[in-house]
C-alpha positions in Angstrom: 0.0 0.0 0.0 3.0 2.3 0.4 4.8 1.6 -2.9 4.0 5.1 -4.3 3.9 6.8 -0.9 5.5 10.3 -0.8 5.6 10.6 3.0 5.7 13.9 4.9 2.0 14.1 5.4 1.1 13.5 1.8 -0.7 10.2 2.4 -4.4 9.9 3.3 -5.8 8.1 6.3 -8.9 6.6 7.8 -10.4 8.3 10.9 -8.9 5.7 13.2 -5.5 6.2 11.7 -5.8 10.0 12.1 -6.4 9.4 15.8 -3.3 7.2 15.9 -1.3 10.0 14.3 -2.6 12.4 17.0 -1.5 9.9 19.6 2.0 9.5 18.1 2.4 13.3 18.0 1.3 13.7 21.6 3.0 10.7 23.2 6.1 10.2 21.1 6.7 13.7 19.8 5.8 15.3 23.1 3.3 17.9 21.7 0.6 18.6 24.3 -2.9 17.7 23.1 -4.2 21.2 23.8 -1.3 22.7 21.9 -2.4 20.8 18.8 -5.9 22.0 19.3 -4.7 25.6 19.6 -2.7 25.2 16.4 -5.8 23.7 14.7 -8.0 26.6 15.8 -5.4 29.1 14.7 -5.0 27.5 11.2 -8.8 27.5 10.7 -9.2 31.1 11.9 -6.3 32.2 9.6 -8.1 30.7 6.7 -11.4 32.3 7.7 -9.8 35.8 8.0 -8.0 35.3 4.6 -11.1 34.1 2.8 -13.6 36.6 4.2 -11.6 39.7 4.9 -14.7 41.9 5.1 -16.5 39.7 7.6 -17.2 41.4 10.9 -19.1 38.6 12.7 -18.8 34.8 13.0 -21.2 32.1 14.3 -19.3 29.0 15.6 -21.6 25.9 15.9 -20.1 23.3 18.2 -21.0 19.7 19.1 -18.9 17.6 21.3 -15.3 16.2 21.5 -12.2 17.7 20.1 -14.0 19.2 17.0 -16.0 21.3 19.4 -12.7 22.2 21.2 -11.3 23.5 17.9 -14.5 25.6 17.5 -14.0 27.2 21.0 -10.4 28.1 20.1 -11.6 29.7 16.8 -14.3 31.6 18.7 -11.7 32.9 21.2 -9.3 34.0 18.4 -12.1 35.7 16.5 -13.1 37.7 19.5 -9.5 38.6 20.1 -9.3 39.9 16.6 -12.4 42.1 17.0 -15.1 39.9 15.5 -18.6 39.8 16.9 -18.7 36.2 18.0 -21.7 33.9 18.4 -20.8 30.5 19.9 -23.5 27.9 19.9 -23.1 24.5 21.5 -25.2 21.4 21.1 -25.0 18.8 24.0 -24.1 21.5 26.5 -21.9 20.2 29.4 -20.3 17.3 27.7 -16.8 18.7 26.9 -13.8 17.3 28.7 -10.1 16.8 28.4 -8.4 19.2 25.9 -11.8 20.4 24.7 -12.5 21.6 28.3 -9.3 23.6 28.2 -10.6 25.2 24.9 -13.7 26.3 26.8 -11.5 28.1 29.3 -9.4 29.6 26.4 -12.6 31.1 24.9 -13.9 32.2 28.3 -10.8 34.2 29.0 -11.5 36.1 25.9 -15.1 36.8 26.8 -16.8 34.1 24.8 -19.2 31.7 26.3 -21.6 29.3 24.6 -25.3 29.7 24.1 -27.8 26.9 23.5 -27.3 25.4 20.1 -30.8 26.1 18.7 -30.2 29.9 18.5 -30.6 31.8 15.2 -27.3 32.0 13.3 -26.4 35.6 12.7 -22.7 35.6 11.6 -21.3 36.8 8.3 -19.5 33.4 8.3 -20.6 30.1 9.9 -18.0 27.7 11.3 -19.1 24.0 11.4 -17.4 22.5 14.4 -20.1 19.9 15.1 -18.7 16.4 14.8 -15.6 16.2 12.5 -14.4 12.7 12.0 -16.4 11.3 14.9 -19.5 10.6 12.7 -19.9 7.0 11.7 -23.6 6.4 11.4 -26.8 8.3 10.7 -27.0 12.0 11.7 -29.4 12.3 14.6 -31.0 15.2 16.4 -30.0 17.9 17.4 -27.2 17.6 14.8 -29.5 17.0 11.9 -31.4 20.2 12.5 -28.2 22.2 13.1 -26.9 21.1 9.7 -30.1 22.1 8.0 -29.9 25.5 9.7 -26.3 26.0 8.6 -27.2 25.2 5.0 -30.2 27.5 5.0 -28.4 30.7 6.1 -26.8 31.3 2.7 -23.5 32.9 3.9 -19.9 31.6 3.9 -19.3 28.3 5.7 -16.0 27.0 7.0 -15.9 23.3 8.1 -13.4 22.2 10.7 -11.6 19.0 9.7 -14.5 17.6 7.6 -18.0 18.9 6.9 -20.6 17.3 9.2 -22.4 14.6 7.3 -19.5 13.6 5.2 -18.0 10.2 6.4 -14.2 10.6 6.8 -13.4 7.0 5.8 -15.3 6.9 2.5 -16.5 10.3 1.4 -20.0 9.1 1.5 -22.6 11.9 2.1 -25.4 11.6 4.6 -28.7 13.5 4.2 -28.3 16.2 5.3 -24.6 17.3 5.2 -23.0 20.7 5.6 -22.1 22.3 2.3 -18.9 24.2 3.1 -17.1 26.8 1.0 -13.8 25.7 2.6 -12.7 22.8 4.8 -9.6 23.2 6.9 -8.2 19.7 7.8 -5.5 18.9 10.3 -2.5 16.5 10.6 -3.7 13.4 8.7 -5.5 13.9 5.4 -8.9 12.2 5.5 -9.9 9.8 2.8 -13.3 11.4 2.6 -11.8 14.7 1.6 -10.1 13.3 -1.5 -12.5 10.8 -3.1 -16.2 10.2 -3.3 -19.4 12.3 -3.3 -18.3 14.2 -0.3 -16.0 16.4 -2.4 -19.1 18.3 -3.4 -19.6 19.3 0.2 -16.0 20.2 1.1 -15.4 23.3 -1.1 -11.7 24.1 -1.2 -9.7 21.8 1.0 -6.9 23.4 3.0 -4.6 21.0 4.9 -2.3 21.9 7.8 0.0 19.4 9.5 0.1 21.7 12.5 3.9 21.5 12.6 4.0 17.8 13.3 7.2 16.3 12.1 7.6 13.9 9.1 8.6 11.2 11.6 5.0 11.0 12.8 3.8 10.2 9.3 6.7 7.8 8.6 5.6 5.9 11.7 2.2 5.2 10.1 2.2 5.3 6.3 -1.3 5.7 4.8 -2.9 5.4 1.4 -0.7 7.4 -1.0 -2.1 10.6 -2.5 -0.8 10.2 -6.1 0.6 13.2 -8.0 2.1 13.3 -11.5 5.9 13.4 -11.7 8.1 12.7 -14.6 10.1 10.5 -12.3 7.4 7.9 -12.7 8.7 7.1 -16.1 12.0 5.4 -17.0 14.7 7.4 -18.8 14.8 6.6 -22.5 18.2 5.2 -23.6 20.2 7.3 -26.0 20.0 4.7 -28.7 16.3 4.1 -28.5 14.4 3.1 -31.6 10.6 3.0 -32.3 10.2 -0.8 -32.1 12.2 -0.8 -28.8 9.9 1.6 -27.0 6.7 -0.2 -27.5 4.0 -1.0 -30.1 0.5 -0.3 -28.8 -2.5 -1.8 -30.6 -5.8 0.0 -30.0 -8.9 -2.1 -30.8 -12.3 -0.5 -31.3 -14.0 2.2 -33.2 -17.2 0.7 -34.6 -19.2 2.7 -37.1 -19.8 6.4 -36.0 -17.3 5.9 -33.1 -13.9 6.2 -34.8 -13.2 9.4 -32.8 -12.6 7.3 -29.7 -9.7 5.3 -31.1 -8.3 8.4 -32.7 -8.2 10.2 -29.3 -6.7 7.1 -27.6 -4.1 6.8 -30.4 -3.0 10.5 -30.2 -2.7 10.3 -26.4 -0.6 7.1 -26.7 1.8 8.8 -29.1 2.1 11.8 -26.9 2.8 9.4 -24.0 5.9 8.3 -25.9 5.1 4.9 -27.3 7.1 4.1 -30.4 4.3 2.7 -32.6 0.5 2.9 -32.5 -1.7 0.7 -34.7 -5.5 1.1 -34.7 -7.6 -2.1 -35.3 -10.9 -0.8 -36.6 -13.1 -0.8 -39.7 -11.1 -0.2 -42.9 -13.5 2.6 -43.8 -12.1 4.7 -40.9 -8.5 4.7 -42.2 -8.6 7.8 -44.3 -10.3 10.0 -41.6 -7.9 8.9 -38.9 -4.7 9.2 -40.9 -5.7 12.6 -42.3 -6.0 13.9 -38.7 -2.9 12.0 -37.3 -0.7 10.5 -40.0 1.6 9.0 -37.4 -1.1 6.4 -36.6 -1.3 3.2 -38.5 -4.8 1.9 -39.3 -5.5 -1.8 -39.9 -8.6 -3.8 -40.9 -10.1 -5.5 -37.9 -12.2 -7.8 -40.1 -9.1 -9.4 -41.7 -8.3 -12.4 -39.5 -4.7 -12.6 -40.8 -4.0 -8.9 -40.2 -5.5 -9.2 -36.7 -3.4 -12.2 -35.8 -0.2 -10.7 -37.0 -0.7 -7.3 -35.4 -1.6 -8.8 -32.0 1.4 -11.0 -32.2 3.6 -8.0 -32.7 1.9 -5.9 -30.0 3.7 -4.9 -26.8 0.3 -4.1 -25.3 -3.3 -3.6 -26.3 -6.0 -1.1 -25.5 -9.4 -2.7 -25.9 -12.7 -0.9 -25.9 -12.7 2.8 -27.1 -15.7 3.1 -29.4 -15.9 -0.7 -29.6 -19.7 -0.8 -29.5 -21.6 -4.0 -28.7 -22.3 -5.5 -32.1 -21.3 -9.0 -33.2 -18.2 -7.4 -34.9 -17.3 -5.9 -31.5 -17.8 -9.2 -29.7 -15.6 -11.1 -32.1 -12.8 -8.5 -31.9 -13.0 -8.5 -28.1 -12.5 -12.2 -28.0 -9.6 -12.3 -30.5 -7.8 -9.6 -28.4 -8.4 -11.5 -25.1 -7.2 -14.7 -26.7 -3.9 -13.1 -27.6 -3.2 -12.7 -23.9 -1.0 -9.6 -24.3 -0.8 -6.9 -21.5 -4.2 -5.4 -22.0 -6.1 -2.3 -20.9 -9.9 -2.7 -21.1 -12.2 0.3 -21.0 -15.6 1.5 -22.2 -17.4 -0.9 -24.4 -14.8 -3.6 -23.7 -15.9 -3.6 -20.1 -19.5 -4.0 -21.1 -18.7 -7.0 -23.2 -16.6 -8.3 -20.3 -19.7 -8.2 -18.1 -21.5 -10.4 -20.6 -18.6 -12.8 -21.3 -17.5 -13.1 -17.7 -14.0 -12.5 -16.3 -11.4 -11.8 -19.0 -8.7 -14.5 -18.6 -5.5 -12.5 -19.1 -2.2 -12.7 -17.4 -1.9 -8.9 -17.3 -5.1 -6.7 -17.3 -5.7 -3.1 -16.4 -9.3 -1.8 -16.3 -10.4 1.9 -16.2 -14.2 1.9 -15.3 -16.3 4.8 -14.2 -18.9 4.0 -11.4 -21.5 2.7 -13.8 -19.2 0.3 -15.5 -17.8 -0.7 -12.1 -21.3 -1.4 -10.8 -22.0 -3.6 -13.8 -18.8 -5.6 -13.2 -19.5 -6.1 -9.5 -23.3 -6.6 -9.8 -24.4 -3.5 -7.9 -25.5 0.1 -8.5 -23.5 3.3 -8.8 -24.4 4.4 -5.3 -23.0 1.3 -3.8 -19.7 1.8 -5.7 -19.4 5.3 -4.3 -20.2 4.3 -0.7 -16.7 3.0 -0.3 -14.6 3.7 -3.4 -11.4 2.3 -1.9 -13.0 -1.1 -1.3 -14.8 -1.0 -4.6 -11.6 -0.4 -6.5 -10.0 -3.3 -4.6 -12.9 -5.6 -5.4 -12.6 -4.6 -9.1 -8.9 -5.6 -9.1 -9.9 -8.9 -7.6 -12.8 -9.3 -10.1 -10.4 -9.2 -13.1 -7.3 -10.5 -11.5 -5.3 -7.3 -12.3 -5.3 -3.6 -11.6 -8.3 -1.2 -11.6 -8.5 2.6 -12.0 -11.9 3.5 -10.6 -12.5 6.9 -12.3 -14.3 9.8 -10.8 -13.7 12.6 -8.4 -10.6 11.3 -6.6 -9.9 8.3 -8.9 -8.8 5.2 -7.0 -6.2 2.7 -8.1 -6.1 -0.8 -6.6 -5.3 -4.4 -7.2 -6.9 -7.4 -5.7 -5.0 -7.1 -2.4 -4.4 -3.4 -1.8 -5.3 0.2 -2.6 -2.4 1.6 -4.6 -3.5 5.2 -4.0 -5.9 8.1 -4.7 -5.2 10.5 -7.6 -4.7 14.0 -6.4 -5.6 15.9 -9.6 -8.7 16.3 -11.8 -11.6 18.7 -12.2 -15.3 18.6 -13.1 -14.5 19.8 -16.6 -13.2 16.4 -17.4 -16.7 15.1 -17.5 -16.6 15.4 -21.2 -16.8 13.1 -24.2 -13.6 11.2 -25.0 -11.8 11.8 -21.7 -11.8 8.1 -20.9 -10.3 7.3 -24.3 -7.5 9.7 -23.7 -6.8 8.0 -20.3 -6.8 4.6 -22.0 -4.3 5.8 -24.6 -1.9 7.3 -22.1 -2.0 4.4 -19.7 -1.9 1.9 -22.6 1.0 3.7 -24.0 2.9 3.4 -20.8 2.0 -0.3 -20.6 3.4 -0.8 -24.1 6.7 0.9 -23.0 7.2 -1.8 -20.4 5.7 -0.3 -17.2 4.0 -2.7 -14.9 0.3 -2.7 -14.5 0.4 -0.6 -11.3 3.1 1.8 -12.6 1.2 2.3 -15.9 -2.0 2.9 -14.0 -0.4 5.5 -11.6 1.6 7.3 -14.3 -1.4 7.2 -16.7 -4.0 8.4 -14.3 -1.9 11.1 -12.7 -0.6 12.5 -16.0 -4.1 12.5 -17.5 -5.7 14.3 -14.5 -2.8 16.8 -14.1 -3.0 17.6 -17.8 -6.8 18.0 -17.4 -6.1 20.6 -14.7 -3.5 22.4 -16.8 -5.8 22.5 -19.8 -8.7 23.8 -17.7 -6.5 26.7 -16.5 -6.1 27.7 -20.2 -9.6 27.1 -21.6 -11.8 26.9 -18.5 -13.6 23.8 -17.2 -16.8 24.3 -19.2 -14.9 24.5 -22.5 -12.6 21.6 -21.8 -12.2 19.0 -24.6 -10.5 15.7 -24.4 -8.0 16.7 -27.1 -7.1 19.7 -24.9 -5.8 17.3 -22.3 -3.6 15.5 -24.9 -2.1 18.9 -25.9 -1.5 19.8 -22.3 0.6 16.7 -21.8 3.4 18.1 -23.9 4.5 20.6 -21.2 4.1 18.1 -18.4 6.3 15.5 -20.2 9.2 17.8 -20.9 12.3 16.6 -19.1 10.8 13.2 -18.3 13.3 11.4 -20.5 
């Protein structure tokens, strides 16, 4: 699980692991618990003041436990800085330990709590209700408090994680606080980096609170994967095209030739030496006129297919494949060749009908709908625990899975490899999956392992998506823009 870990607080953790990180910092690093709480409150207040510089008042809504303690510190700091402070607490009288010290901290600055059902009057609302302590349904009085926070219509800052978002999965309860910004501390929470909860978090700001790297080294988590040219091997000075991989892309039924074209262009940009497209012969002129570096071969010619698959370093199976008898026959010929294979899109749909693809090396890149079909469940169940769903997908095909979506998850049958750190909503656009298939397939053809190709492919794809969106905007983002944006990111990668 730590093969691609970057350390230094860049991994993500379950709630229980975050509590263990806190314990290590307190007991082994010698940082007092209230000192960590004070630092957390300061970090959150600093973000509040930076984000809403014209705000003159703040309403801090607290529940119980250390999340409430953070809220009391924020309230005290806000009063100290001249804010009109309203502090509301649910479950009055339950605070103890470090949180009780936070009550004293606020009281010394003239802030005391009022009953939690008061009308919210601040220019900014601070959600310090439950944090990572929520594991089941949201009960009263918290349910009503969340509804009131969402109804106010002003800025909302969530402390550690929005109330109603589950820290271990990113699953969203009904209701859940919809924050403009979430300030999270020490360990990065899984639920802030993948799953539906990302819609509730707003901008995520993370602060390690000055905890040393040794704390994180003592408890590695799930890697948060970022693009780096170091993920790719250096190309030898005497490289030649046949020596740096021959990728075959199989697909492109009638009216869907654009899918294989996008995948082929992306694979070429990813550095593979040769790309051949197995598709209908009628598509050859259109594809080659757009990208003459691509070779197009007739997928209906058995001899051509046999020879091309025999020469392939790896295969991408599925872009624009369709579900016709032609598509089914091509799918089965590719699987029978037993080359390192990436299966996506229509290839995954045929896999559901045919059963598990028997391949020594297979990488799949499903979205939630395709994943649900493979695992026999619905989209919602896939997103309830995306880490476990990705692992089950790896087990289902006996290879590696990239579960696409907000916070794409990469896993094999045994472990979660990591969560992709990049990506944006503009990538919900036609052809994006084909570009990912081409990139990752291109890396597979260049000799990267399944996991390495998945990590390099998914991180480059999403980082290029972010770079392209900065140029054209999310709403105008096209799949081909992502391929173009790869050029700058790949400079210097060997």
